[in-house]
C-alpha positions as CSV (number, residue, x, y, z in Angstrom):
1,M,-57.1,128.7,24.0
2,R,-58.0,130.7,21.0
3,R,-57.6,127.3,19.1
4,M,-59.6,125.3,21.5
5,F,-62.5,128.0,21.2
6,L,-62.4,127.6,17.2
7,L,-62.3,123.9,17.7
8,V,-65.4,123.9,20.0
9,L,-67.1,126.4,17.6
10,L,-66.4,124.2,14.4
11,M,-67.7,121.3,16.4
12,L,-71.1,122.8,17.3
13,T,-71.6,124.0,13.8
14,A,-70.8,120.5,12.2
15,C,-73.1,119.1,14.9
16,G,-75.8,121.5,13.6
17,G,-75.8,123.9,16.9
18,G,-78.1,126.2,15.2
19,A,-80.9,123.4,14.4
20,P,-84.2,123.3,15.9
21,N,-85.6,120.5,17.8
22,A,-85.2,117.7,15.4
23,G,-87.4,115.3,13.9
24,A,-91.4,115.6,13.4
25,G,-90.6,113.0,10.2
26,T,-90.4,113.7,6.6
27,G,-92.9,116.0,4.6
28,S,-95.0,113.0,3.1
29,E,-95.3,111.5,6.8
30,I,-96.8,114.9,8.0
31,I,-99.2,115.1,5.2
32,A,-100.4,111.2,5.9
33,A,-101.1,112.4,9.6
34,F,-103.4,115.3,8.1
35,K,-105.2,112.4,6.0
36,A,-105.4,110.3,9.1
37,A,-106.9,112.9,10.9
38,G,-109.9,113.3,8.2
39,L,-108.1,116.3,6.8
40,E,-108.0,117.1,3.1
41,A,-104.6,116.8,1.6
42,E,-104.5,115.5,-2.1
43,G,-101.7,114.5,-4.6
44,D,-99.0,115.1,-2.1
45,R,-95.5,115.8,-3.9
46,V,-92.2,116.9,-3.1
47,M,-91.7,120.5,-4.3
48,A,-89.9,121.6,-7.3
49,Q,-87.7,124.9,-7.4
50,A,-90.7,126.5,-9.4
51,D,-93.3,125.6,-6.6
52,Y,-91.6,128.0,-4.3
53,G,-92.5,130.7,-6.7
54,D,-91.0,133.9,-4.9
55,A,-90.4,132.4,-1.6
56,P,-86.7,131.8,-0.5
57,V,-85.8,128.0,-1.1
58,L,-84.5,127.5,2.6
59,C,-86.3,124.6,3.6
60,N,-87.2,120.9,1.9
61,G,-91.0,121.4,0.9
62,S,-93.6,119.2,0.1
63,Q,-97.0,120.5,-1.5
64,F,-100.4,119.1,-1.1
65,S,-103.8,120.4,-3.0
66,L,-106.8,121.4,-1.1
67,P,-109.7,121.0,-4.0
68,S,-112.7,122.2,-1.5
69,L,-110.8,125.6,-1.5
70,G,-110.6,125.9,-5.6
71,E,-108.4,125.2,-8.0
72,G,-104.6,125.7,-7.4
73,K,-105.2,126.3,-3.7
74,V,-102.5,124.2,-1.8
75,G,-100.8,123.5,1.6
76,R,-97.2,123.4,1.9
77,V,-95.0,121.5,4.7
78,F,-91.5,122.6,4.9
79,I,-88.8,120.7,6.8
80,C,-86.0,122.8,7.8
81,D,-82.3,122.2,9.1
82,R,-81.9,125.3,11.0
83,R,-84.6,127.8,13.2
84,E,-83.4,130.7,11.2
85,E,-84.6,129.2,7.9
86,L,-87.8,128.4,9.5
87,T,-88.3,131.8,10.9
88,S,-87.5,133.4,7.7
89,L,-89.7,131.4,5.5
90,K,-92.6,131.9,8.0
91,T,-92.2,135.7,8.0
92,Y,-92.0,135.8,4.3
93,F,-95.5,134.1,4.0
94,N,-96.9,136.4,6.7
95,V,-95.8,139.7,5.6
96,R,-96.6,138.6,1.9
97,G,-100.3,138.3,2.8
98,Q,-100.3,141.7,4.3
99,G,-100.6,143.5,1.2
100,N,-102.6,141.3,-0.8
101,P,-105.6,139.4,0.8
102,D,-105.3,136.8,-2.1
103,L,-101.9,135.8,-1.0
104,R,-102.7,135.9,2.7
105,S,-101.7,132.2,4.5
106,W,-102.0,130.6,7.6
107,T,-98.4,129.5,9.1
108,F,-98.1,127.2,12.1
109,S,-94.7,126.0,13.1
110,K,-93.6,122.9,15.3
111,E,-90.2,121.9,16.0
112,N,-88.4,121.9,12.6
113,V,-91.5,121.8,10.4
114,L,-93.5,125.1,9.1
115,L,-96.8,124.2,7.9
116,Q,-98.0,127.0,5.4
117,L,-101.9,126.6,4.1
118,D,-103.8,128.9,2.0
119,G,-105.3,131.8,3.6
120,S,-108.8,131.4,2.0
121,M,-109.3,128.4,4.5
122,A,-111.7,128.9,7.5
123,R,-109.5,129.5,10.4
124,E,-110.9,126.9,12.6
125,K,-110.2,124.5,9.7
126,A,-106.4,125.8,9.5
127,K,-106.1,125.3,13.4
128,E,-107.4,121.4,12.6
129,Y,-104.4,121.0,10.4
130,E,-102.2,122.6,13.2
131,A,-103.6,120.1,15.8
132,A,-102.8,117.2,13.8
133,M,-99.0,118.3,13.1
134,P,-97.0,115.2,14.6
């Protein structure tokens, strides 16, 4: 009986039992959906380790520029394999902005995707990005 339990547990783990609902696409596809909706998303690229800064590197990220907000202002799309990773990353961005208004973020999640936008963006505009998430 114990062996059967371990076998089932192993199979669930191998099949991604902790994974959120799959499949909103790649970061580039999601950013393309923002552009198709008429939203600003310039120079998208896969994030390098340095782009994460102090954020935990838990999910695959893509970054795009938001020039209308000023130099260095960006949005990020993270594709996560596990719900726990998405939740941890979302919490990181939400808590980070509580102590410093310059580090504020808008965060939105859908299925296995986390969208993080610079907090200087107007709330109404940030909600447009959320609505455009596939």
